[in-house]
N, C-alpha and C positions, 0 to 999 in steps of 0.2 A: 148301545145307543150313544154313550158318552164319547166313544171313539169316533163315531160319525160326526158328532157335534164338533169335536176337536179338529177333525179333517176339514170340515166345512169352514170353521173359523180360520184355519191356516190358509185355505184357498182364498177366502175373502181378503185376508191380510195381504197375500201376495198380489192379488188383483188391485187392492187399494194402493199398495206401494207403487205398482206399475203406473197407475193413473194419477199418482200424487204429482208427477211432473205435468207441466202444462205444455201443450203443443206450441211450437214456436219456430220461427225462421230467424235465427240470430243474425245471419249475414249472407248476402249474395255478392260474390265478386265475379265479374265477367271480363274476360279479355277477348278482343276481336281483332283479327288481322284481315284486312281487305286486300285481296290480291289484284293483279293487273286485269284479270278477266271479270272482276266484279263479284267473285266468290267470297263470302264471309266465313272465315275459319274461327269458330267460336269455342271458347274454353271457359267453362263456368265452375264455380265452387259454391256449393250449397251447404251451409252450416245450420243444421236443423235439429229439432227435438220431436220425435214421433211418438204418439201415445195411442194411436188407433189406426185402423185401415190395414191394407196389405201392400200398397204401392205408392210411389211418388210419380207425378206426371206433370209435363209442361205442355201447355196448349200452343199449337202453331197453326194459325189460320191465315186467311187473306194472303195466300201464297202466290196465286197467279202462276207464273212460270218458274217460281222458285222450287228447287229440288233439294231435299234434305238427304245428306249422305254421311257415311262414316260415323254413325252414332255409336258412342261408347261411354261406359260408366265404370268408375273405380271407387271403392269405399275407403274409409280412413285406415283400414288395415292393408291397403295396397292390393286388394283382391280385384282383379279385372273381371267384370261381369260378362257372362255369356250372352251374346246378341242373338236372340231368337228370330229376328226379322219381324214377322207379323206377331203382334202381342195379344195374348188371351187375357182379357181383364178378369174373367170369372174363375179365379183360382185362389188358393189359400195363401197365407203368409209364407208358409214353408215352401210351397211350390214355386213361388216367385223369387225366393231368396237367391241372390247373386246372379240374377238374370235381368236382361233389359230387352227392349224392342219398341217398335212403332205401331201404334194403334190408329188405323185410318178412320176418319169421321167424314160426315157429309161436308163439313166446312174446311177440312184440312187433315190434320193429324195430331196425335199426342205422343210425346216422347216419354216412355214409361220405364220404370225399373222397380224391382222389389225392395221393400224396406228391410226384409230379413229379420229384424227384431225391433222392439220399441226402445226408446231412449235417445241419447245423443248420437248423431251421425254426421259425417263429413263426406259429401259426395263430390267427386270430380267428374264433370260431364264434358264431352267433346263431340262436336258435329260440324258439318259444313253446310252452308246454305248457298247452293249454286244459283247464279242469276240474282243475287241479292241487290246489287247495285244496278242502276239503270242508266243508259245513255239517252239523254234528252237532246232536243234540237240545239241547245246552246250550252248546256253544262252536263256533267255527270252527277248522279245523285244516289245516296243511300238513305232510305227512310224505313227504319225497322223499329218494332216494339220488342225490346229485349226482355222485359219483365212485364207480364200481363197483370191486369187488375183482377180482383176477386179471388186471390189465392186463399188457401185454406187457413193460413195464418198471415198476419201482417208482418212483412219483413222489417226488422229493426234497423238494418243498415244495408244500403245498396250502392255498389260502386262499379263503374264501367271504365275500362281503358281501351281505346281503339287506336290502331295504327294503320296507316296505308303502307303496304309492303314496299320497301325500297325507297320510301319518301318520308320527309318530315314536313308536316303540313302546319300552316298557321293562316292568319288573316290575309296574307298576300296572295294565297291561291285557293282558299277554302272559306266556307261559312258554316256555322253550326247553330242549331236550335234544339233545345231540350224541352220535352213536354211530359206531362203526366205526374210530375212530382215537384216538390219544393227542394231546391238545392242549387248546386253549381253545375254549369256546363261550360267548360273552358278549354282553350288550347294550352297545353303545357309541354314544353320540351319536344315539340313536334308531334305530340299525340293529342287525342281528344279525351278529356277526363270528365266523367259525369259522376257526381257524388250527392247522395241524399243528405238533407240537412237534419232530418229527424225520422222517426218511425213512419212507415207507410200506413195509410188507412185502406179500407176495403176498395176504394175507388182509385187508389194510386197505381201508377204504372211507370215504366221507364221507356221513353220513345226518343230516338235520335233522328234528326233530319240533318244530313250532311250534304253540302253542295261543294263539288270539286270543279276546278277549271279543266277544260278539255286538255287531254294529253298526259295527265297524271296517271290515270288508269284507262283501260280500253274495254269497257263492259261489253259482253256478248249479248246482253238483253237490252232492247231498245223500247222507248216510249215516244210516240210522235206528239210531243207537247213541249212548251217552253217551261223553264223552271219557275218563273214568276207565277204562272197559272197554278202550278202545284202548290207553291208556297202560300198563295192567297187562301187556298182551301185549308191548309194546315194552320194558318194563323187565325182563321175565323173562330171567334169565341175565346181566344187565348189571351194571356196577359200581355203578349207582344202586340196584339192587334190594335190598330189605330183606324178610327173611322175616316172615310174620305174627307179631305179638307174642304171647307167651304171657300167661296171666292174671297171673303174677308180674311180667312185664315192664310190664304196664299199671299194676299197683299201685305198683311201684317208681317209674314215671314220675310218677304222681300225687303220691306222697309227696315226690319230689325237687322237683317244681314248687312244691308248697306250701312246702317248706323254703326254696326259692330266693326265692319272693315275700316270705315273711316276713323273710328276711335283707336283701333289697334295701330293703324298706319301712323296716326299723329303721335301716339304715345311711344311707339317703338320704332319709329323711323322706317316704316314699311317693311318690317321683317317677314311678314307673311309671304309677299311675292318672292323674297329672297330664299325663304325656306323651300320653295318649290323647286329650286335648282341645286339645292345642297347635294341631293343624291347624285345628280349628274357631275357635280364638281368632285365628289368623292371618287366616282368612277374614273374621271380624268386623272385625278391625283394618283390612283393606283397604276394607271398606264404610264404616267411619268416616272413612278417609282421603279418600274420594271423595264421600261423601254426608253425613257428620256423623251418621249413624244406622246401626244394624246391621240394620234391617228395611226394605229398599227397598219391599217389597210393601205396607207400611202407609203409604207416602207418599200424600198427598192427590192426587187427580186434577189434572193440569195440562193446559190446552188451548193454552198458548203454546209457540212454537218456541224451544228453548234455543240458546245459543251463537251468537246472531245468524244462525241458519240454516246454520252451517258444518258440513258433513257430516263432514269429517275430524276435527274436534274431538270431535263426538259419538261417532264411531266409536272414537276413542282411549279415551274414558272407558269405553265398553262393553267393549272388549277388556281394559282394565286391571282391570275389576271382577271378572272370573272367568277361569279358564284358557280359552284360545280354541282350539277345534278348527278344522279347515280350513273347515267350513261357516260358522262364525261370522265368520272372517276374510274369507270371500268375499262377505259381504253388502254391503260398501261399494261394490263394483262394481255390484251390483244397484240400490242406492239412487241411484248416479250415473246409471245408465241411465234410471231413472224420471224423475229430474230433467231429463235432457237431452231426453226426450220432451216434458215439460211446457214446456221452453224453446223447442221447435221445432227443436232441433239434430238430433233424430232423429224418425222417425215409424214407425209399425207398420201392418202390414196382414196379412190372412189369405190364404194361398194356396188353391188349389182343394181341398185336403184339410183346410182349417181350421187349418193350422199357421201360427204367427206368423213373419213375416219383418220384419227391421229395415232401414229405408232411411235414407240419410244426406242430411240437408238442409244447413242453413247452420251450419257450425262456429263462425262469428263470433257466433252468438246465445248462446254460452256466455260468461259474464262474463269480462272481461280477466284478473282475478286467479286464475281457476280453471284453473291450468296442469295440475294432475293430472287434472282432468276432461277437458280438451282432449286430453291424451295418451291417455286411454282411448278417446276418440272416434277418434283417429288409428289406434290399434291395431286397433279394430273395423273401421275402414274398410279397412285393409290386408288383414285376414282375409276381408273380403267379396269381394275379387277384382274382376274386370273388370265384372261386372254391378252392382256397388255395392249389392248386396242381401245382408245377412247372414242366412244360414239356419242351421238346427240343425246342429251339429257342425262348422261351418266354422271357428269360432274355435278349437275344440279341435284341429283339424288344423293350423291356422296356428301354434298355440302349441307344437307338438311339435318344431319345428326348434331346433337349439342356439342360433342367433343370436337368434331370437325369445324363447327362454327367458331369455336375458340381458337383453333389453329389458324383459320382464315383471318380472324380479327387481328391476330398477332402479325400475320403477313402484311395486311393492309397498313398497319402501323409502321412496319419495317420499310414499306415503300416510301412513306412520307419522311421518316427519319433518314433513309438513305439519300433522298434528294437534297435535304438541307445539309447533311454531312458532306456531300460532294461539293456543294456550293461553297461551304465554309473552308473545307480543306484545300480547295484550289483557288482560294482568294477571290471568289466571285461575290461573296457576301460576308459581312462581319456583323455578328449578332442577328438583328432583323433588318439591317441596312444593306441594300444592294450596292456594291461598288461599281465604279465606271466600267471595269472589265466585265462584270456581270450584266450590266445594261447592254453592252456591246454584243455579248453572246445572245441575250434575249432578243435584241433587234434582228440578229441573224436567224434566230428561231422563227420569228414572225415574218421575216423576209422569205424564208423557205416556205412557210405556209402560203404566202401570197403567190409564190412561184408555182406550187403544187395546185393551188386553187385555180389559177389562170391557165393551167397546163393545156386544157382543152382548147384554149383560144390561141395557143402559140402555133404559128405556121411552121416554124423551123424546129424539127425534132432532131436534136444532135445525137448522133451515134456515139460521139466521144464521151457522152455523159452516161452511156449505158452501164458502165461499171458502178455508177453511183445509185442506180435505181433500186438495188436491194435495200440500201440504207433509206432511200426516199420512201419506200413502202412502209418501213418501220415508223417513220415520222408521220406519214400520212395516216397511219393507224392512230397515233396520238391525237391527230387533228380530226379524226372521224371521217376522213375522205379516202381511205385506202381502196374501197371498192371502186370509186370513180377513177382513181389513178391507175389501178390495175387494168381497167378496161381500155385505157389508152396506150398501154405498153406494146400491144401487138403491132402498132404502127412504127415502132422504133427498131432499127437494126441493133443488135442481132436477136430481137425478140419476136421475129415473125411466127415462130412456132410456140410462142409463149401461151400456156393454157390459162388465159385470163379468167375463164369461168371457174376453174378449180381454185384459183387464188381468191376470187370474190367469195366463193362458198367457204373457204377456209377463214376468211375475214369474218364472215357472218357467224360461223361456229365459234371463233375466238371472241367475238363481241358477246355472244350468249354466255360463254364461260365467264367473261369478265363481269357481266351483270349478275351471274350467280354468285360470284365472289362478293360483290358489293351488297347483294341482298342478304347473304349469310352474315356479313359484317353488321348490317343494320339489324337483322334479327337477333344477333348476339347482344348488341347494345340495348335492344328492346327488352330482352330477357333480364338484363341487369336492371333496367328501369322498372319492369313489372315486379321485381322482387320487393319493391317499396309500396305495393298496392295497399297493404294493410295499414300503412302509416297515413296520417292525415295529410291532405295536400293543401298547399297555400293557394288561395284563389288569385287569379290574375285580374280580377275585377269584381265589383259587387253591383252590377247593373243589369237590368233586363234589356237585351239587345234585339231590337226589331231587325237590324241589319245583319244579324248573324255573326257578329264579331266575338261572341262569347260572353259569359257572365252568369246570371241566374237563369234557371229554367222557368217554365210556365206550368202551373198545375193543370190548367185546362188547355184545350186545343190539341193539335197534332193529328187531325184526321187525315186519312189517305195513306197511313202506314201499311207495311206488309209484315207478315211473319208472326204476329202475336194474336192474342185473343183473351177471352174472359175465362177465369177459373184456373185450376191447376193446384198443385201441392199434394196433400195427402188425401187418399180415398180408400 
């Protein structure tokens, strides 16, 4: 009998020690990458303490046309869980260990995985939400609940970092509102950062409403409504909400604004109107710096190749002349590919479906000093694989690995360094100051752009210039008009048999490759930025912003979101 008592006491002691810990969610860190089609690629870290139940689950409801794909879970030991697909809730702790799956419900689904054992755990969760972003009549929008309310334990710290793939967003092109928690919701270094100020309660959640100007992404999912209509519903009942102004409120605001403008004008000599043109003046000064004129479109046509045919130098001037989006930065790769085809280092052909394939010939045909171009040839060759034929999407897949992203990032840096080095070595620039010779070549560059842009309007197509058109195609690629120029070549002797369609398709393929390069570079920069998630962030403001410029979040409001729901955690 005494042995039975001892065994019973030991069992009770073991169970008591197991439950001595309290269930907890120490931290939730979420990374979200929103791609061009509006798919949200979500990467979550859950730092928890489990003391009961058999599984952990996340509620995902209000989905509409959202589809959840590529769900995976990994624990603190690096064990990749087996995805079973449909999840059976009614199993034991041991049966669910190292396994995950999706349990469908009437309102949506639950992302589930086995706890395996009780105690402290760190889970890394990944999944995609296709059609997460919506295309509205006037803007594009993402409105997601990333962390639901009513979790089994109150999260002590929650942090979200969201990026738009290939873009760095701020208040010039986007607006943000954070709902469901108290903390910050800010733009920081081109990302959206949401950070809780203190521990969640049972009603807390994390909801982001992101508005993007048209053209930043191209969502495949549409909603026939204006953004303001959606925003009004989200703001109702929130700390951002403002009641409709009365007539007296409007009159008072007008009078106050008139008084404020008069006061500022008298005190500061009318600097408010002057400030409105500062941006335009800065733009003009940039043009003067590089061209010696404020009106590049008025420059006379130029048919000569500037900067001795150095692509990197011309690319540097083009990017310095105006703010460069991803598409503009990507053109240098397209120009180099066209050049390598002309040199015989690459060749192109059509497959059975008419798609362009790039084949690799003699790399040594690239001039000895063109190391950046040779490095691009090598990256493309590696992406092509064993068959040595680069097909559509192959480079994009190759560039997705972390190691290759780092290689690409170094190449992009080499492009910039190569341009400045050429300008300085050839006495076009000293320090950051462009010399008169540099301005002259820059004027030639934009004179060439004007000539190529107006080419379709020129009645006289000189056959004597035919020998220059190969170079012209390279520079047309830098300007983003190579497809238009190529279509016009068939009217110039000796280009009657010129396969303009093949060249245009090659340009499109080259442009896609260039964008893959810049997206990989941005992703690499993002990975460096995300390494500081655990560190506290500095707020860019401490205000509640009705206009969506960033600042603090609102504990209430946020209705109309997708993707979240009530409950979740341990069960």
